[in-house]
C-alpha positions as CSV (number, residue, x, y, z in Angstrom):
1,M,-5.8,75.8,135.4
2,K,-7.3,75.0,131.9
3,T,-7.5,71.5,130.9
4,K,-9.0,70.1,128.3
5,F,-12.6,68.6,129.1
6,C,-14.7,66.5,126.3
7,P,-17.5,67.7,125.0
8,E,-20.6,66.6,127.2
9,K,-22.0,63.8,125.1
10,K,-19.0,61.9,125.4
11,V,-20.9,60.8,129.0
12,V,-22.9,58.3,127.0
13,Q,-19.5,56.1,127.0
14,W,-18.9,56.8,130.5
15,L,-21.5,54.3,131.9
16,I,-19.9,51.3,130.2
17,I,-16.4,52.2,131.4
18,F,-18.0,52.4,135.1
19,A,-21.2,50.8,135.5
20,F,-20.9,47.3,134.7
21,C,-18.6,46.3,137.3
22,F,-21.3,46.6,139.5
23,L,-24.6,46.7,137.4
24,W,-25.9,43.2,138.4
25,S,-25.5,43.8,141.9
26,V,-28.0,46.6,141.6
27,F,-30.2,45.0,139.0
28,S,-30.4,41.0,139.4
29,I,-30.3,40.2,142.9
30,P,-33.8,40.7,144.7
31,T,-34.2,41.6,148.3
32,G,-36.8,41.0,150.5
33,A,-38.7,44.1,150.1
34,Q,-38.8,43.7,146.4
35,T,-41.9,42.4,145.0
36,E,-41.5,39.4,142.0
37,D,-42.4,42.4,139.5
38,I,-39.9,44.6,140.3
39,S,-37.4,41.7,140.4
40,A,-38.1,40.6,137.1
41,L,-38.1,44.2,135.8
42,K,-34.7,44.6,137.2
43,D,-33.3,41.9,135.8
44,R,-34.6,43.3,132.2
45,V,-33.0,46.7,132.8
46,G,-29.9,45.2,133.8
47,T,-30.0,43.0,130.2
48,L,-31.0,46.3,128.3
49,L,-28.0,48.4,130.3
50,E,-25.5,45.7,129.4
51,Q,-26.6,46.1,125.6
52,N,-26.3,50.1,126.0
53,K,-30.1,49.9,125.0
54,F,-30.6,53.1,127.7
55,T,-34.0,54.7,126.1
56,E,-35.8,51.3,126.0
57,A,-34.5,51.0,129.7
58,L,-35.5,54.4,130.7
59,P,-39.6,53.5,130.9
60,L,-38.7,50.6,133.1
61,L,-36.5,52.4,135.4
62,E,-39.5,54.7,135.7
63,K,-41.5,52.0,137.2
64,I,-38.5,50.9,139.4
65,A,-38.1,54.3,140.9
66,V,-42.0,54.6,142.1
67,A,-41.4,51.2,144.1
68,E,-38.0,52.5,145.4
69,P,-37.6,56.0,145.3
70,N,-34.7,55.9,148.0
71,N,-32.8,53.7,145.7
72,A,-29.4,55.7,145.1
73,D,-28.5,53.1,142.5
74,I,-31.8,53.3,140.6
75,Q,-31.9,56.9,140.7
76,Y,-28.4,56.9,139.0
77,Y,-29.2,54.9,136.3
78,L,-32.7,57.0,135.8
79,G,-30.9,59.9,135.3
80,Y,-28.1,58.3,133.2
81,C,-31.2,57.1,130.8
82,L,-33.2,60.3,130.8
83,F,-29.8,61.9,129.8
84,A,-29.2,59.5,126.7
85,K,-32.6,60.2,125.7
86,A,-32.1,63.6,125.7
87,I,-29.3,63.0,123.0
88,G,-31.2,61.5,120.7
89,T,-34.3,64.0,121.2
90,K,-34.3,66.4,117.9
91,D,-37.0,69.0,119.7
92,E,-34.9,71.6,121.5
93,P,-37.0,72.4,124.4
94,V,-37.7,68.7,125.2
95,R,-34.2,67.7,125.0
96,R,-33.7,70.9,127.5
97,Q,-36.5,69.4,130.3
98,L,-34.7,65.9,129.7
99,R,-31.5,67.2,130.8
100,V,-32.8,69.2,133.3
101,R,-34.7,66.4,135.1
102,A,-31.4,64.1,134.5
103,R,-29.7,66.6,136.4
104,G,-32.1,66.7,139.1
105,I,-32.5,62.9,139.5
106,F,-28.2,62.9,139.8
107,L,-28.2,65.4,142.8
108,K,-31.2,63.3,144.1
109,A,-28.8,60.0,143.9
110,K,-26.3,62.1,145.4
111,E,-28.1,62.9,148.2
112,L,-29.0,59.5,148.8
113,G,-25.3,58.4,149.5
114,K,-24.5,57.4,145.6
115,K,-20.4,57.9,145.5
116,D,-19.1,57.6,142.2
117,P,-16.5,60.0,140.3
118,L,-19.0,59.7,137.1
119,L,-21.8,60.8,138.9
120,D,-20.2,64.1,139.8
121,E,-18.7,64.8,136.0
122,L,-22.4,64.0,135.1
123,I,-24.1,66.9,137.5
124,E,-21.2,69.3,136.3
125,T,-21.5,68.4,132.5
126,I,-25.4,69.5,132.7
127,P,-26.0,73.3,133.3
128,A,-29.0,73.8,135.6
129,D,-30.8,75.1,133.1
130,G,-30.0,71.9,130.7
131,S,-28.5,74.4,128.0
132,E,-26.1,72.7,125.5
133,K,-22.2,72.3,125.6
134,P,-20.1,72.8,122.8
135,K,-20.5,70.7,119.7
136,F,-18.1,67.9,118.5
137,S,-16.5,69.5,115.6
138,E,-17.1,73.3,113.6
139,N,-17.3,71.0,110.4
140,K,-21.0,70.5,110.1
141,E,-20.8,67.2,108.6
142,A,-18.8,65.6,111.0
143,N,-20.7,67.3,113.8
144,S,-23.8,65.8,112.1
145,L,-22.6,62.3,111.7
146,M,-21.6,62.4,115.6
147,E,-24.6,63.2,116.5
148,E,-26.1,60.5,114.5
149,G,-23.6,57.8,115.9
150,E,-24.8,58.9,119.7
151,A,-27.9,58.7,118.8
152,A,-27.8,55.2,117.5
153,F,-25.7,54.3,120.4
154,T,-27.8,55.3,122.8
155,Q,-30.4,52.6,121.2
156,G,-28.2,49.7,121.2
157,K,-27.0,49.9,117.6
158,N,-23.6,49.4,117.7
159,D,-22.9,48.8,114.0
160,E,-25.0,51.8,112.5
161,A,-22.9,53.8,115.6
162,L,-19.7,52.9,114.4
163,R,-20.9,53.3,110.9
164,F,-21.3,56.9,111.6
165,Y,-18.2,57.7,114.0
166,Q,-15.8,56.3,111.1
167,Q,-17.7,58.6,109.0
168,A,-17.1,61.3,111.3
169,L,-13.1,60.9,111.3
170,A,-13.4,60.9,107.5
171,S,-14.6,64.1,107.4
172,D,-12.8,65.6,110.1
173,P,-9.3,63.9,110.5
174,K,-8.2,65.5,113.7
175,L,-11.9,64.9,115.5
176,Y,-10.8,62.9,118.9
177,Y,-14.4,61.7,120.2
178,A,-14.9,60.4,116.5
179,A,-11.8,57.8,117.1
180,L,-12.6,57.6,120.9
181,F,-16.2,56.6,120.1
182,A,-15.4,54.1,117.6
183,G,-13.1,52.1,120.1
184,D,-15.8,52.0,122.5
185,V,-18.3,50.5,120.2
186,Y,-15.3,47.7,119.5
187,K,-14.9,47.4,122.7
188,Q,-18.6,46.8,123.5
189,K,-18.7,44.4,120.8
190,N,-15.4,42.5,122.7
191,D,-13.6,43.0,120.0
192,F,-10.2,44.5,121.8
193,A,-7.9,44.3,118.9
194,N,-9.7,47.1,117.1
195,A,-10.7,48.9,120.5
196,E,-7.3,49.0,120.9
197,I,-6.2,50.4,117.1
198,W,-9.0,53.3,117.5
199,Y,-7.9,54.4,120.9
200,Q,-4.5,54.8,119.9
201,R,-5.8,56.6,116.6
202,A,-7.4,58.9,119.4
203,I,-4.1,59.3,121.3
204,A,-2.6,60.0,118.3
205,I,-4.9,62.8,117.2
206,D,-4.8,64.4,121.0
207,P,-2.1,62.9,123.3
208,D,-2.9,65.5,125.6
209,I,-6.6,64.5,126.5
210,E,-6.6,61.6,129.0
211,T,-9.8,59.9,128.0
212,A,-8.8,57.4,125.5
213,Y,-5.8,56.1,127.7
214,R,-8.5,55.6,130.7
215,Y,-10.6,53.8,128.1
216,S,-8.0,51.5,126.5
217,A,-7.2,50.1,130.0
218,T,-10.8,48.6,130.1
219,P,-9.8,45.8,127.6
220,L,-6.6,45.6,129.7
221,M,-7.9,44.9,132.5
222,A,-10.9,42.7,131.1
223,Q,-8.1,40.3,129.8
224,G,-5.7,40.2,132.7
225,K,-2.9,42.4,131.3
226,Y,-2.7,44.5,134.6
227,D,0.7,45.6,133.6
228,Q,-0.4,47.2,130.5
229,A,-3.4,48.5,132.0
230,R,-1.5,50.1,135.0
231,D,0.7,51.8,132.0
232,R,-2.6,53.4,130.6
233,Y,-4.1,54.1,133.8
234,I,-0.6,56.4,134.5
235,E,-0.6,58.0,131.3
236,A,-4.3,59.1,132.1
237,Y,-3.2,60.5,135.5
238,I,-0.2,62.4,134.4
239,T,-1.9,63.7,131.3
240,N,-4.8,65.2,133.6
241,P,-4.0,64.7,137.5
242,F,-6.8,67.3,138.1
243,S,-9.7,64.8,136.9
244,R,-11.4,62.6,139.1
245,L,-12.2,60.1,136.6
246,S,-8.2,59.7,135.9
247,V,-7.6,59.3,139.8
248,A,-10.4,56.8,139.7
249,G,-8.8,54.5,137.0
250,L,-5.6,54.5,138.9
251,T,-7.1,53.9,141.9
252,D,-9.4,50.9,140.7
253,W,-6.4,49.4,139.0
254,A,-5.0,49.4,142.6
255,K,-7.9,47.8,144.1
256,V,-8.0,45.0,141.6
257,T,-3.9,44.7,141.8
258,K,-3.7,45.1,145.7
259,K,-1.4,47.8,145.5
260,N,-1.2,50.7,147.6
261,L,-1.2,54.6,146.4
262,G,-0.1,57.4,147.8
263,H,2.6,60.6,147.6
264,P,5.8,60.2,149.6
265,K,5.1,61.9,152.9
266,I,6.7,65.5,153.3
267,T,5.6,67.6,156.2
268,I,6.7,70.9,155.5
269,P,6.4,72.7,159.5
270,T,5.1,76.0,159.7
271,N,7.1,76.7,162.6
272,P,10.7,75.0,162.7
273,G,12.2,74.3,165.7
274,N,15.9,74.6,166.6
275,K,16.9,71.2,166.1
276,T,20.3,71.0,164.4
277,D,21.3,67.3,164.5
278,D,18.6,66.1,162.1
279,G,18.6,69.2,159.5
280,S,14.9,70.4,160.3
281,A,16.5,73.7,161.3
282,A,16.9,74.2,158.0
283,W,13.1,74.6,157.0
284,T,13.6,78.2,158.2
285,I,15.0,79.1,155.1
286,Y,12.0,77.6,153.1
287,Q,10.0,80.2,154.7
288,S,12.2,82.8,154.0
289,T,12.8,82.1,150.4
290,R,9.1,82.2,149.7
291,A,8.4,85.4,151.6
292,V,11.1,87.1,149.2
293,W,9.1,85.7,146.1
294,K,6.1,86.9,147.3
295,L,7.1,90.9,147.9
296,E,5.7,93.1,145.7
297,K,7.7,96.4,144.7
298,A,5.4,99.5,143.6
299,G,2.4,97.1,143.2
300,K,4.7,94.7,141.1
301,P,5.6,91.2,141.6
302,S,8.9,90.5,142.9
303,D,12.2,90.2,140.9
304,Y,12.2,86.6,141.4
305,F,8.6,86.0,140.1
306,T,9.1,88.0,136.9
307,K,12.3,87.1,135.8
308,A,10.8,83.3,136.0
309,Y,7.4,84.5,134.7
310,P,7.8,87.4,132.5
311,K,4.7,87.7,130.7
312,E,2.8,87.6,134.1
313,A,1.6,90.6,135.9
314,K,0.0,89.4,139.1
315,Y,2.0,86.9,141.8
316,R,0.5,83.6,142.0
317,H,2.1,80.7,144.0
318,S,4.3,78.6,141.3
319,L,6.5,75.7,140.6
320,A,9.5,77.8,140.3
321,E,8.8,79.4,143.5
322,E,8.4,75.9,145.2
323,L,11.2,74.5,143.6
324,D,13.6,77.3,144.6
325,A,12.4,77.3,148.1
326,L,13.0,73.2,148.7
327,K,16.4,73.2,146.3
328,I,17.7,75.9,149.2
329,V,16.7,73.6,151.8
330,I,18.5,70.7,150.3
331,A,21.3,72.8,149.6
332,A,21.8,74.0,153.5
333,V,21.2,70.6,154.7
334,K,24.0,69.2,152.6
335,K,26.3,72.1,153.9
336,D,25.5,71.4,157.7
337,A,28.1,69.2,159.3
338,Q,26.3,69.3,162.7
339,V,23.7,67.0,160.9
340,K,23.8,63.1,161.7
341,T,20.2,61.7,161.2
342,L,18.3,63.3,158.5
343,D,14.7,64.1,159.4
344,P,12.6,61.5,157.5
345,S,10.8,64.4,155.2
346,L,14.3,66.1,154.6
347,A,15.5,62.3,153.4
348,I,12.9,61.6,150.8
349,L,13.2,65.3,149.7
350,I,16.8,64.8,148.9
351,E,16.4,61.4,147.5
352,L,13.3,63.0,144.7
353,H,16.0,65.8,144.0
354,G,18.7,63.1,143.4
355,K,16.6,61.5,141.2
356,G,15.3,64.5,139.3
357,L,11.8,64.1,140.6
358,L,11.7,67.0,142.7
359,E,9.0,68.7,140.1
360,P,6.8,65.7,139.6
361,Y,6.8,65.4,143.3
362,I,5.7,69.4,143.7
363,L,3.1,69.4,140.7
364,L,1.2,66.1,141.8
365,A,1.5,66.3,145.5
366,Q,2.1,69.5,146.3
367,T,-0.4,71.1,143.6
368,D,-2.8,74.3,144.4
369,Q,-4.3,76.6,141.8
370,G,-0.9,78.5,141.4
371,I,0.9,75.6,141.0
372,A,-1.5,73.7,138.9
373,D,-1.2,76.5,136.1
374,D,2.4,75.5,135.4
375,Y,1.5,71.7,134.6
376,L,0.8,71.8,131.1
377,L,3.9,73.2,130.3
378,Y,5.9,70.8,132.2
379,L,3.9,67.8,131.2
380,K,5.0,68.9,127.7
381,N,8.4,68.5,128.0
382,N,8.7,66.2,131.0
383,R,6.1,63.4,130.6
384,A,8.8,60.7,131.3
385,K,9.7,62.2,134.5
386,L,6.2,62.3,135.5
387,R,5.7,58.7,134.7
388,Q,8.5,57.5,136.8
389,Y,7.3,59.2,139.7
390,V,4.5,57.9,139.7
391,L,5.7,54.3,138.8
392,E,8.5,54.9,141.5
393,Y,6.8,56.7,144.5
394,V,3.0,56.8,143.9
395,I,2.3,53.3,143.2
396,R,3.6,51.1,146.3
């Protein structure tokens, strides 16, 4: 599935969203193995990172990393600050070297046991050779302003960065990341009202990118507005359920609010038995229906697949196939007079179908690469159903 992904430089903003919840536990609490000098350095680094002065924190982190080479958190922040320094570096060969080194340190942090969705995204964001990803905008003026804004942001010059982002948006009114990053600057300044305004501007520019929904939830969480934050995290999740970060946002909300997350448990047996009083024998129809969809004729997809996807020349597992197979099972169970007590999986399946939420269940809980290819089109026309499914069945 082709999903929209932000230009790599947006990662500068990610640290602020994910890191501060445990920042001081890493940099402010000395252990018995730490010298007083290292403890003081950690205190100073913690302050600099809180002020998003990444380039200023870098040489201090270099010293701490020498003293504690196996500290996964230190390696993580060191890599991040190297990455931030690369953004503000004009010399292309030097910039590439910094990015290569940052990626290597991120990999080391992962090997040392660091687990964070952001770390995985950072590793994937930077090619092994340190090459650049796409620019912010084809508009040269807007792109240049964004570069200047990012360089200012990594140095903690928030007001200067904000000015560049706003000028970039004026130059290119469709520049999603200009509005998004402006919102981040306001959030960094604890001006949550203005942060919300700019996040909403980003959402209005492109509602099919999950980032602004997720970022806008952070100020709401900070203010204890958990229901509103939940709704933003849900929007982020249904906009791109295949993103580790959108899943992590909803997961973090659930931890804070002590909610459980999980899809309804529907077990589709590989070899259905002959039991008739609970309806489970109907699963044999599921298997036979899917077999018909897979059947090829003279090297071409089946009539079922071709009718549902006339523009596709090659079979794939699809939403239409899965929906057809499950609906036939439901119809068979409802007609079976021998059924006395429904199998639990069939009971929830019938309930979902009755509420019109079978497609969201398939797309979010039973997806694979083939089914994922149908997601964006379904999202475009059925966002409300996806939202309802998450509210009623995923959050418990």
